[in-house]
N, C-alpha and C positions, 0 to 999 in steps of 0.2 A: 310282559313288556317292561314292567318296573324292575324285574330281576335283571333283565338284559342291560337296562340303563345303569343299574347299580354296578354290575360287573364291568361295564365300560368305564365308568367313573373311577372305580378302584384300579383298573388296569392303567388308565391314563395317569393317575396320581403315582402309581408305582413306577411307570416309565419316566416321569419327570424327576422323581427322587433318584432313580438309578442314573439318569443322565446328569443330574447335578452333582452327585457324589463320585461317580466313576467316569471313565472315558471309554466305556464299552460301545456307545453309540456314536462316537466321533467319526469313524469311517462312514457310517450310514448318513450322518449329517453332512459329511463332505460330498457324498454322492447326490444327496438331495439338493445341495446347493447348485449342482450342475443343472438340475431340472428347474430350480427357481430362477436361475440366471436367464433361462429362455423366457420365463414369464415376465421378468423385469424388462427384458428387451422388447417383448410384445406390448406390454403396457406403456412403454415409453415411445413406441413407434408412432402413435398419433401426434405427439408433440413434435417429434422430429419431422414428420411430414408437414405439419403446419409451419414450422420454422423454415423448411425448404421452400414451401409455396410463398410464404411472406417475403422471403429474401428474393425470390424470383420476380415478384411483382412490386418491389420497392421503387419508390419514385426516383427519378434521376437526380432531382435537386437534393434530396436527402443523401444520396450516395456521394454526390460531389462535395456537399458540406462535410460529410463524415470523412471523406478522403482528405480534404484540406486540414481538418482537425487532427487526423492521424499523422499527417506529414509534419505538422507543427509539434505534436507531442514526440514524434520520432526524432526531430531535430534537437529538442530539449533533452531527451534521454541520451542521445549521442554525446551531447556536451557533458552531461553528468557522468556518462561512462568514461569519458576521457579523464575527468577528475578522479573517478573511482579507480581507474587503472593506476594512476600515479599514487593514490593512497594505498592501494594494494601492494604495489612494489615497495613503498616505504614501510608498510607493515611487515612485509617479508624480510626486509633488511633489519628491522628492529627485532623481529623474532630470532633471526640468526644471531644477532648480538646477544640476545638473552638466552641463547641455547635452548629455544623452545621448539618442541616437535608438534605443536598443535596445527591442525589443518586450517588453511585460509579459505579454501573453496571446497564445498561438499558436492558429492555426486547426487543428482536429483533425477526423478522420473515422474512424468506427468500421468496422473490418474483421473478418472471421471467418476462423479457421484452417480450411483444408479439406484439407490434406495435409502430409506430412513426407517429407523426402528419405530413401530407404531405405538410403543409404550410411552405415554406422555411424561412419565417420571424418570426416564433414562434418555440421555442425549447421545445417540449412536447413529452412525451412518454406514452405508455399504458402498464400497468402491470396486471398480472393475479390475483390480490387480490383486493377485493372490500369491500363494506359496510358489507356484511354478514361475512367477515373474520375479522371484528373488525377494519378495516382501518377508519381513521377519517380525516377530512379536516385539512390541515396544517401539517400533519404528516411528519417528516423528513425522507428522503430516502438517503441512502449512499451505496457505493460499497466497495470493499476491500481496496480502497486507500483513500477515503474521502467522503465528502458530495457531493450529486448530485443535490438535489432539495427538493421539498415538494409537497404533494398531493393537487391538486386544484379542482378536480372533482371526485365525487363518483358515482359508479354504483353498482348494486348488486354483480357482480363477477369480475369487473374490475375497474381500477382507472386511472386517468390521472395525470401525474407528471410534474410539471413545473421545468425545469432545471435551474441551477444557471446562465447559460450564456444567458438566455432570457433577452431581453431589458427591460422587465417590472419587473425583479426580482432584489432584493437587499438583502444583508445579513450582519449583524454586525459581524466584525471580529476583531482580535487583533494580533499583532506581537508576535510570541511565544518567541522571544529573549528578549524583554523588556516590553511587555504588552501594547504597543501603540494601541489605539482603532481607528477603521476606518470603513467605509461602502464600501463593495465590490459590484459593480453593473455589470449586464450582458451587453455585447456589441453586441450581435447577432452573434459573432464569437464563435464557440464551443471550441476554445482553448485560449480564452482570457477573463480576467476580468479586471476591472479598479477600482481603489480606488478613491472615490470622496472626494474632499475638504480636502486633506492632506496638511498641512502647508509645505512651502518650506524648513523650518528649522527642520522638523521632523526627528527623528532618525530612518530611514528606508533605507535599501539598498538591492541590488540585492542578491538573494538567501535566503532571510528571509522567514520563514514559517508562513503562515497566518492560524490561527485556529479560530473556532467559539467562540465568546465571551459569548454566552448565554443571551445577552441582548435582550429584547423583548419577552422572554419566548416562543420562537417558535422552535429554534434549540438548542439542548443540547450543553453545553460548552465543549471545548477541542478537537473537531474533526477537522482534517485537511481540509482546504478549497482550498488553492492555494499556489503557490510559486512565490515570486516576481521575475519578469524577467527583468524589466527595470524601472529605476527611472530617470526622466528628470527634471532637475532644470533650471528654467528660472528666472533670476534676476528681470525681469520686471513683473512677475506674482506672486501673493500671494500664489498660490497653486502649488505643484509639480504634474507632470504627472506620475502616478504609474500604471504600467501594470503587471498583474500576470497571471500565467498559472494554471488552475484548477488541483488539485491533482487527482481527480477522472477521470476515463476513460469514459467520457461522450458519446463518439461515439463507444465504443468497449465493454462496460460491458453489460452482458446479465443477470446475476443474481445479484439481489439487496437485500438490507436489509431495512426493515421497523422498525423504532425505536419507541417503545412504552415508552415514557418518563412519568414522574410523571404528571398526569393531574391536580393536585391541583394548586391553585394560590399561589402567594408569601405570602399572608396573612395567608392562610390556612396552608402552610408549616411552617410558623413562629409560629402559634398557636399550631400546633401539636408538634413542637420541644420544645416549652415552657412546654407543658403538659408532654411530655416524660421526660424532664429534671427534672421537679418537682416530677414526680413519681419516677425517679431514685434517687433523693435526699432523698425522704421519705424512700425508700427501703434501701438506704445506711445508713440513720440515725438510723434506727431501731436497727441494730446489733451494731452500735457504742456505743449507750448509755449503754447497759448492759456490754459492754466490758470495758468501762471506770469506771463504778460504783464500781465493785469489787476491782479495783486497789487501790483507796484510802482507801477502807474498810480494805484491808489486810495490807496496810501500816500503818494505824492508830493503830491497836493493836501491831504492831511491835515496834513502837517508845516508847509507855509506858512500854512495857516489858523491853526494854533496859534501860529505865530510872529507873525502879524499881530494876533491878538487880544491877545497879551501887551503890545506897546507901545501899541496903539491901543485905545481903549475901545469903539469901534463897529467890529465885524468884518463886519457885513452889507454896508455900502456898499463894494463892492470897487472900483468905478470911481473915486469921488472919492479913495480912498486912493492909487491909483496915480498920480494927477496931481500931488499935492504931493511925491511922492518925488523927482521930477526937480529942482525948485528947491532941495530940502533938501540934496541931495548936492553941489550947486555951492558954496554958502557953506561947507559943512563942509570942502571941499577947500582953499578959499582960506585960512582961518585956519590950517589945518594947514601950509600953505606958509609963512605969516608967522611961525609959532612958531620955526622953526629959527634965524633971525637973532637972536631974543631969547635963545635958548639959547646962541648962540655967545659973546656977551660975558660971559655968566655963567660959562662955562668958562674964558675968558681971565682973568676977574677972579679966579677961583680959583687959577690958576697964579701970578698976581702975588702 
């Protein structure tokens, strides 16, 4: 019995080492995830049934009050959406002026949390969207309040998400108030993040909102990440201790959003933006040329017409006016040539 146990222990350790070092068991793990997905669904079935029964037997008063509250919130959100639409259009116009190719709106897809990693030292969750749903490694995940993490493992119908508070996770952020850049790292506490290597003289204070800066091309810029809770200054240390609270409900959110940002690299986006701007300039230049050409053409005949009408009383007969011009210029040139000899003796007479 002891020999069998020893053999099983050695075999399990060997399998763990091979699985950690190589990708030989990745197909097996993917197929096992299909079986585990059914177990997740079965274990979650009692909660779903309880929620269904509770919703069916909810009191009418609570439903009416909730309905009124939702109507009020919907009206407020509609008002904000109107303002947001105007701001979005203004942002689009400003980006066009700056020749920027950044996306204003990203494509998102709703996912549901179906499991959590039992290891207390790692903060990972499992969602019901996988590789066959278009999910990719490193894809940002957020809830209704802010960023939650990124996808670190793919399976056919499920994925594992590494949360922001994991000790191995870091994200570049910036202070929304003044644009100060920093790195927010996980602490292992689901309600705390820390900013690494922030100068003691940096302009950061309690209550500042930290948003994703977009550096690293992993997380889209502008999404809320955390709120600064505590800033500790120590005169003997070069860096301040900055602690923040994640804006996302990492322990309570059940429905999440998968962000499908632009998969192109920075060089590809720059090249596409340059080509788009060049095409726009060519399209804009085509109508401008014919528009400017007729203007001088119309102005040119207008000026000679005014000039001809001034010296000649009859401006309508254009042909007869052109014929006398030729003989008039000839006699005018001849007396102009005869005048200089008359002026020559006058000057000599003046010298005498």
